[in-house]
SEZAMAR-577620 format. One line per field, with one value per residue (C-alpha): residue number from 0; residue in three letters; y, x, z. Coordinates in Angstrom, 1 decimal, decimal comma. Example, Ala and Ser with C-alpha at 12.3 -4.5 7.8 and 13.67 -1.06 7.14 Angstrom:
resi: (0;1)
resn: (ALA;SER)
py: (-4,5;-1,1)
px: (12,3;13,7)
pz: (7,8;7,1)
% end
This chain:
resi: (0;1;2;3;4;5;6;7;8;9;10;11;12;13;14;15;16;17;18;19;20;21;22;23;24;25;26;27;28;29;30;31;32;33;34;35;36;37;38;39;40;41;42;43;44;45;46;47;48;49;50;51;52;53;54;55;56;57;58;59;60;61;62;63;64;65;66;67;68;69;70;71;72;73;74;75;76;77;78;79;80;81;82;83;84;85;86;87;88;89;90;91;92;93;94;95;96;97;98;99;100;101;102;103;104;105;106;107;108;109;110;111;112;113;114;115;116;117;118;119;120;121;122;123;124;125;126;127;128;129;130;131;132;133;134;135;136;137;138;139;140;141;142;143;144;145;146;147;148;149;150;151;152;153;154;155;156;157;158;159;160;161;162;163;164;165;166;167;168;169;170;171;172;173;174;175;176;177;178;179;180;181;182;183;184;185;186;187;188;189;190;191;192;193;194;195;196;197;198;199;200;201;202;203;204;205;206;207;208;209;210;211;212;213;214;215;216;217;218;219;220;221;222;223;224;225;226;227;228;229;230;231;232;233;234;235;236;237;238;239;240;241;242;243;244;245;246;247;248;249;250;251;252;253;254;255;256;257;258;259;260;261;262;263;264;265;266;267;268;269;270;271;272;273;274;275;276;277;278;279;280;281;282;283;284;285;286;287;288;289;290;291;292;293;294;295;296;297;298;299;300;301;302;303;304;305;306;307;308;309;310;311;312;313;314;315;316;317;318;319;320;321;322;323;324;325;326;327;328;329;330;331;332;333;334;335;336;337;338;339;340;341;342;343;344;345;346;347;348;349;350;351;352;353;354;355;356;357;358;359;360;361;362;363;364;365;366;367;368;369;370;371;372;373;374;375;376;377;378;379;380;381;382;383;384;385;386;387;388;389)
resn: (MET;SER;THR;SER;LEU;PRO;GLN;ARG;PRO;TYR;ALA;LEU;PHE;ARG;ASN;ASP;ARG;LYS;GLY;SER;CYS;LEU;VAL;PHE;ASP;GLN;PRO;LEU;GLN;ILE;ILE;ARG;VAL;HIS;GLU;ALA;ALA;GLY;ILE;LEU;PRO;ALA;LEU;GLN;GLN;LEU;GLU;GLU;ALA;ARG;ARG;ALA;GLY;HIS;TRP;LEU;ALA;GLY;TYR;ILE;SER;TYR;GLU;ALA;GLY;TYR;VAL;PHE;GLU;GLU;LYS;LEU;LYS;PRO;LEU;ILE;GLU;ASP;GLY;ARG;GLU;THR;PRO;LEU;ILE;ALA;MET;GLY;VAL;PHE;ALA;ALA;PRO;ALA;GLY;MET;GLU;HIS;GLU;LEU;ALA;ARG;PRO;VAL;ALA;LYS;THR;GLU;LEU;GLN;ALA;ALA;SER;ILE;ASP;ASP;ALA;ARG;VAL;SER;TRP;SER;PHE;GLU;GLU;TYR;ARG;SER;ARG;PHE;GLU;ARG;LEU;HIS;GLU;HIS;LEU;ARG;ARG;GLY;ASP;CYS;TYR;GLN;ALA;ASN;LEU;THR;MET;PRO;VAL;GLU;ALA;ARG;TYR;SER;GLY;THR;PRO;GLN;ALA;LEU;PHE;GLN;SER;LEU;ALA;ALA;ARG;GLN;PRO;VAL;SER;TYR;SER;ALA;LEU;ILE;GLU;LEU;GLY;GLY;PRO;VAL;ILE;LEU;SER;ARG;SER;PRO;GLU;LEU;PHE;PHE;ARG;VAL;ASP;GLU;HIS;GLY;TRP;LEU;GLU;THR;HIS;PRO;MET;LYS;GLY;THR;ALA;PRO;ARG;GLY;GLN;THR;PRO;GLU;GLU;ASP;ALA;ALA;ILE;ILE;ALA;ALA;MET;LEU;ALA;ASP;GLU;LYS;THR;GLN;ALA;GLU;ASN;ARG;MET;ILE;VAL;ASP;LEU;LEU;ARG;ASN;ASP;VAL;SER;LEU;ILE;SER;GLU;VAL;GLY;SER;LEU;CYS;VAL;PRO;LYS;LEU;PHE;HIS;ILE;GLU;THR;TYR;ALA;SER;LEU;HIS;GLN;MET;VAL;SER;HIS;VAL;ARG;ALA;LYS;LEU;LEU;PRO;ASN;ILE;GLY;LEU;PRO;GLU;ILE;LEU;ALA;ALA;LEU;PHE;PRO;CYS;GLY;SER;ILE;THR;GLY;ALA;PRO;LYS;MET;TRP;ALA;MET;GLN;ILE;LEU;GLU;ARG;LEU;GLU;ALA;ALA;PRO;ARG;ASP;VAL;TYR;CYS;GLY;ALA;ILE;GLY;TYR;CYS;ASP;PRO;ALA;GLY;PRO;MET;ASN;PHE;SER;VAL;ALA;ILE;ARG;THR;LEU;SER;LEU;PHE;SER;ALA;GLY;LYS;ALA;ILE;PHE;ASN;VAL;GLY;GLY;GLY;ILE;VAL;PHE;ASP;SER;LYS;ALA;GLU;ALA;GLU;TYR;GLU;GLU;CYS;LEU;LEU;LYS;ALA;ARG;PHE;ALA;VAL;ASN;ASN;GLN;PRO;ILE;SER;ARG)
py: (0,0;1,3;4,9;4,4;6,0;4,3;6,0;8,5;8,3;9,9;9,6;10,9;11,3;12,2;12,8;11,9;13,2;16,6;16,8;17,6;16,2;16,2;15,1;14,5;14,5;14,8;13,4;14,6;11,0;7,7;5,4;1,8;-1,0;-4,8;-6,2;-6,2;-4,7;-1,5;-0,7;1,3;3,2;4,1;5,5;7,5;8,9;9,8;11,6;13,6;14,6;15,7;17,8;19,3;20,8;18,1;16,4;12,6;10,5;6,8;3,5;1,1;-2,6;-4,6;-6,8;-3,8;-3,6;-6,9;-4,9;-3,3;-6,7;-8,9;-12,1;-11,0;-9,7;-13,1;-13,5;-10,7;-12,1;-10,2;-9,6;-9,5;-7,6;-5,2;-3,1;-3,1;0,7;2,9;6,6;9,6;12,8;15,9;19,6;20,2;18,7;20,1;20,1;19,5;21,5;18,7;16,6;13,4;14,8;15,8;13,5;11,0;10,8;9,0;6,3;5,6;5,4;2,9;0,7;0,4;-2,6;-5,3;-8,7;-12,4;-11,8;-15,0;-15,6;-17,8;-19,9;-22,0;-22,0;-25,3;-23,8;-20,7;-22,9;-24,9;-21,8;-20,3;-23,4;-23,3;-19,7;-20,5;-23,0;-20,2;-18,2;-21,1;-21,4;-17,7;-17,1;-14,1;-12,8;-11,3;-11,7;-10,4;-13,3;-12,2;-13,9;-12,8;-12,2;-12,5;-10,7;-9,2;-5,5;-3,5;0,1;2,6;2,9;6,5;5,4;2,5;4,8;7,3;4,6;3,2;6,7;7,3;4,1;4,4;7,7;7,4;9,8;8,1;7,1;6,9;6,0;5,4;4,5;4,6;1,3;-2,2;-2,7;0,3;0,7;1,7;2,2;3,0;2,9;4,2;3,9;6,5;5,0;8,2;11,9;14,5;18,2;21,3;21,5;17,9;16,3;12,7;11,0;7,4;6,0;2,2;0,5;-2,8;-4,1;-4,5;-5,1;-5,0;-2,2;-2,5;-2,0;1,0;3,8;2,0;-1,2;0,7;2,4;-1,0;-2,5;0,4;0,1;-3,7;-3,0;-0,5;-2,9;-6,0;-6,9;-8,9;-6,0;-3,5;-5,9;-6,3;-2,5;-1,9;-4,4;-2,5;0,9;-0,3;-1,7;1,6;3,6;1,6;2,1;5,8;6,3;5,3;8,5;11,0;13,4;12,1;13,2;14,1;10,7;10,6;8,7;11,5;9,0;5,4;3,1;5,6;4,2;5,2;4,2;3,3;2,1;-1,6;-1,7;0,0;0,2;0,8;3,4;4,9;7,8;7,9;11,2;12,4;15,1;13,8;14,2;16,7;15,6;12,6;11,9;9,4;6,6;6,9;6,9;3,8;2,0;2,6;2,1;0,1;-2,0;-0,7;-2,9;-3,0;-5,3;-7,3;-8,3;-8,4;-8,8;-7,5;-9,3;-12,7;-12,1;-11,2;-14,3;-16,6;-14,8;-15,1;-18,9;-19,2;-16,9;-18,6;-15,6;-12,0;-9,3;-6,8;-3,4;-4,7;-3,7;-1,5;2,3;4,8;8,5;11,6;14,0;17,7;19,1;21,6;18,7;17,4;13,8;11,7;7,9;5,4;1,7;0,0;-1,9;-1,9;-1,7;-3,3;-4,1;-3,8;-5,9;-6,3;-8,3;-7,3;-9,1;-7,6;-8,8;-7,5;-9,0;-9,1;-10,1;-9,7;-9,8;-13,2;-13,5;-16,5;-16,4;-15,8;-18,2;-19,4;-19,1;-15,5;-14,4;-15,9;-14,1;-10,9;-11,2;-11,7;-8,7;-6,5;-7,7;-6,3;-2,7;-3,7;-5,2;-2,8;-4,7;-7,9;-11,4;-12,7;-16,2;-18,8)
px: (2,4;5,9;7,3;11,0;13,0;15,3;18,7;17,5;13,7;12,3;9,5;10,1;7,3;8,1;6,0;8,5;6,3;5,9;9,4;7,9;9,0;8,0;10,5;9,4;12,4;13,0;9,6;8,0;6,8;6,7;3,7;4,5;2,1;2,9;-0,2;-3,9;-5,0;-3,0;-4,4;-7,5;-6,0;-3,1;-5,3;-7,2;-3,9;-2,8;-6,1;-5,8;-2,3;-3,5;-6,4;-3,9;-2,0;0,6;1,5;1,3;3,5;4,2;2,4;-0,3;0,3;-2,4;-3,3;-4,1;-7,3;-8,5;-9,4;-12,4;-14,2;-15,0;-14,5;-11,1;-9,7;-8,5;-6,3;-3,9;-0,5;1,1;4,8;6,0;9,1;7,2;4,8;1,1;1,3;4,4;3,4;5,4;4,0;5,9;5,9;6,0;7,7;10,6;10,9;13,5;16,0;16,3;19,4;17,4;15,8;19,1;20,7;23,2;26,7;27,1;29,3;26,7;24,0;26,1;26,6;22,8;21,1;18,5;19,6;18,7;15,0;13,0;9,3;8,5;5,9;6,7;4,0;2,7;2,4;0,6;-1,7;-2,7;-3,7;-5,3;-7,5;-8,6;-9,5;-11,3;-13,4;-14,5;-15,5;-17,5;-19,3;-20,1;-18,1;-16,6;-16,6;-13,1;-10,0;-6,5;-4,1;-0,6;2,8;6,1;9,4;12,7;15,8;19,2;20,0;23,2;23,8;22,0;18,2;18,4;20,5;18,1;15,2;16,8;17,9;14,4;13,0;15,2;14,1;10,3;8,8;5,6;3,4;3,3;6,9;8,0;11,1;10,3;12,5;10,5;11,6;11,4;12,4;13,1;10,1;10,8;7,6;7,2;3,5;1,5;-1,8;-3,6;-5,5;-7,2;-6,7;-8,6;-8,3;-8,7;-12,4;-13,1;-13,4;-12,1;-10,9;-9,7;-8,1;-8,6;-6,2;-7,3;-6,3;-2,7;-1,0;2,7;4,2;4,7;8,0;6,8;4,2;2,0;2,1;1,3;-1,7;-3,0;-2,5;-4,4;-7,2;-7,4;-7,6;-10,4;-12,3;-11,7;-14,9;-12,9;-10,6;-13,5;-15,5;-12,6;-12,2;-15,9;-16,3;-13,7;-15,2;-18,6;-17,0;-15,2;-18,4;-20,1;-17,2;-17,0;-20,7;-20,4;-18,5;-19,7;-22,6;-25,6;-25,6;-21,9;-20,6;-19,4;-17,0;-15,3;-13,0;-13,9;-11,4;-8,6;-5,2;-2,0;1,3;4,5;8,0;7,0;3,2;-0,2;-2,7;-6,4;-7,5;-10,8;-11,6;-14,2;-14,9;-17,2;-17,6;-16,8;-19,4;-18,5;-15,9;-14,7;-11,0;-8,4;-9,9;-13,3;-11,8;-9,7;-12,6;-14,7;-12,0;-9,0;-7,6;-8,3;-10,7;-8,4;-6,0;-8,6;-11,5;-15,3;-17,2;-14,2;-14,5;-15,0;-12,2;-9,9;-10,8;-10,2;-6,9;-5,6;-5,9;-4,5;-1,5;-0,3;1,8;1,0;1,4;2,8;3,2;2,5;-1,1;-1,3;-1,4;1,6;1,1;0,7;-1,9;-1,8;-3,4;-5,3;-7,3;-5,6;-4,4;-2,7;-2,2;-1,1;-1,8;1,5;2,1;5,5;6,8;10,0;10,8;14,6;15,7;19,2;22,0;20,8;17,5;14,6;11,0;8,3;5,0;3,1;-0,4;-3,4;-7,2;-8,7;-12,2;-14,1;-12,7;-9,1;-6,4;-3,6;-0,8;-1,7;-2,1;1,2;2,9;1,3;2,8;6,2;5,7;4,8;7,9;10,2;9,9;12,5;15,1;15,4;12,9;14,9;13,2;12,4;13,7;11,0)
pz: (23,1;22,8;22,5;22,6;19,7;17,1;16,6;14,0;13,4;10,3;7,7;4,2;1,6;-2,0;-5,1;-7,8;-10,6;-9,0;-7,5;-4,1;-0,7;3,0;5,6;9,2;11,6;15,3;16,5;19,7;20,2;18,3;18,9;18,0;18,6;18,5;20,1;19,0;22,3;21,6;18,2;19,0;22,0;19,7;17,0;19,6;21,0;17,5;16,8;20,0;19,0;15,6;17,1;19,5;16,5;15,7;12,5;12,2;9,9;9,5;8,6;9,7;8,9;7,0;10,0;12,1;10,0;11,5;14,7;13,0;12,5;15,5;13,4;12,3;15,6;16,8;13,6;14,7;15,5;18,3;18,7;15,1;14,2;12,0;14,2;13,6;13,9;13,7;13,6;14,8;16,2;14,8;15,1;11,3;8,2;6,2;2,4;-0,3;1,7;4,4;4,2;3,8;0,7;-1,0;-3,6;-2,3;-3,6;-7,0;-5,4;-2,8;-5,4;-7,5;-4,4;-3,8;-5,2;-4,6;-5,7;-5,6;-5,6;-5,5;-5,1;-2,0;-3,9;-6,9;-9,6;-8,2;-4,7;-6,1;-8,2;-5,2;-3,3;-6,4;-6,8;-3,2;-3,6;-6,9;-4,9;-2,6;-5,7;-7,1;-3,8;-3,7;-0,4;-2,2;-5,7;-5,8;-3,6;-3,9;-3,4;-2,6;-2,0;-0,5;-2,4;-0,6;-1,7;-0,5;-0,5;-0,3;0,2;2,4;2,5;1,2;-1,8;-2,5;-2,3;-4,8;-7,2;-7,4;-7,8;-10,8;-12,6;-12,0;-10,7;-8,7;-6,8;-3,4;-2,4;1,2;3,2;6,9;9,9;13,1;14,7;13,3;9,6;7,4;5,1;1,5;-0,5;-4,2;-4,3;-7,3;-5,5;-3,4;-0,5;0,5;0,5;2,5;1,5;3,7;3,0;4,2;0,8;0,7;-2,4;-3,0;-6,1;-6,3;-8,7;-10,3;-13,7;-14,9;-18,3;-19,3;-21,3;-25,0;-26,8;-28,8;-28,4;-30,9;-28,9;-25,7;-27,4;-28,5;-25,0;-23,4;-25,9;-25,1;-21,4;-21,8;-24,0;-21,7;-19,8;-17,2;-16,4;-16,2;-14,0;-11,5;-11,3;-11,0;-8,1;-6,1;-7,0;-5,7;-2,5;-1,9;-2,7;0,1;2,5;1,9;2,2;5,9;6,7;4,1;3,6;1,7;-1,9;-2,0;-3,2;-6,9;-9,2;-11,2;-13,0;-14,0;-15,8;-16,2;-17,4;-15,7;-17,3;-15,4;-16,5;-16,7;-16,7;-17,2;-14,4;-14,5;-11,8;-10,8;-8,5;-5,7;-4,0;-1,2;1,5;5,0;7,8;10,5;13,2;11,2;12,1;11,3;13,5;11,9;8,3;9,0;10,6;7,4;4,7;6,1;4,6;1,1;-0,9;-3,9;-2,0;-0,1;-2,2;-1,9;0,3;2,2;5,5;3,9;1,4;4,3;6,2;3,2;2,3;5,8;5,6;2,1;2,5;5,7;7,0;7,9;5,2;7,8;6,2;2,7;1,7;4,8;4,7;4,6;5,0;7,1;8,6;8,8;12,0;9,8;8,3;5,2;5,1;2,5;2,7;0,0;-0,3;0,7;-2,5;-4,3;-0,7;0,7;4,3;4,9;7,8;9,4;7,7;4,2;4,1;2,2;1,8;-0,4;-1,7;-4,9;-5,7;-7,9;-7,8;-8,5;-10,0;-11,3;-14,8;-13,7;-14,8;-12,5;-15,1;-16,1;-12,5;-11,5;-14,4;-13,4;-9,9;-11,4;-13,6;-10,6;-8,7;-11,3;-9,9;-7,2;-9,5;-12,4;-14,5;-14,4;-14,3;-10,8;-9,8;-9,1)
% end
């Protein structure tokens, strides 16, 4: 576990649609973990800091979730450049008045770009992995799994300018820019992992089901109607809702669990997404470690049954996801918490290297060609909706 500070550590969270922002600066401490053995102690240390009256902000990488399952623990790869956990302990956040939240200069904004984006797998490579996954589905080893692949790109400009240029093109509710050591994390997530309010109610918004935007309002309306009528799309979404209902039930009061929204469509610049809501009242004394042990990683980006899907995906994907599909967010010492699923999320490394991932849920009747094209569609968020090189 490491607690040394980068040159200027911060964590910025912005709801583009509401125009609100939280900026965490000047941390009292940063807890970074690069080894499996440090994950659970770090979560306990963070929870103690929260209960002592401090705010927490940062991210937890996908592979940190392996620690909650004995069969998955040995799969954690120690010593990667991206921490398994990078969370700061802060006195309190600032708002839109903070310099990191202010608009950057127009010249700086114009210099920011992400270029030369190329998926790491050709369609033939994707199809080979897809077919191996499909064999698991046929055998009943799992009934849904979220197969993902990396995209490599080059970036120019400052992280702040990149962040603001992406926000201008496609507003989302759960955007973040984090520099706590390791790569700079730039997230444009539309998906809530979980939220806890001041009364102890937890809500999660699993997102499963994607379709491209139409050219006109009439085309959009027809696409949405087709999504709502499509049995495959509904089945994929319902599987994850059922998985999350089960996960949430482990930490919630009996009789409080409900699904206030099922098969709701959210529309973004380049695509439509199907989203459902699961809500429940937390049991007394449930904190961040217990919530993560029950829910993390989110079922929408793993599959079902979760543990078996995660094992299968680890073999098929051949490299760690790191922050992608992890959780990004913050905790208020008064009780509220807010974490997104780290999709539409870039890791900005030195020398202009950027990596992000894309994926989709695979079920028995999925087709490799359609799933690969969906991945390419999702990748366009980073490159101003331009085609991605294969």
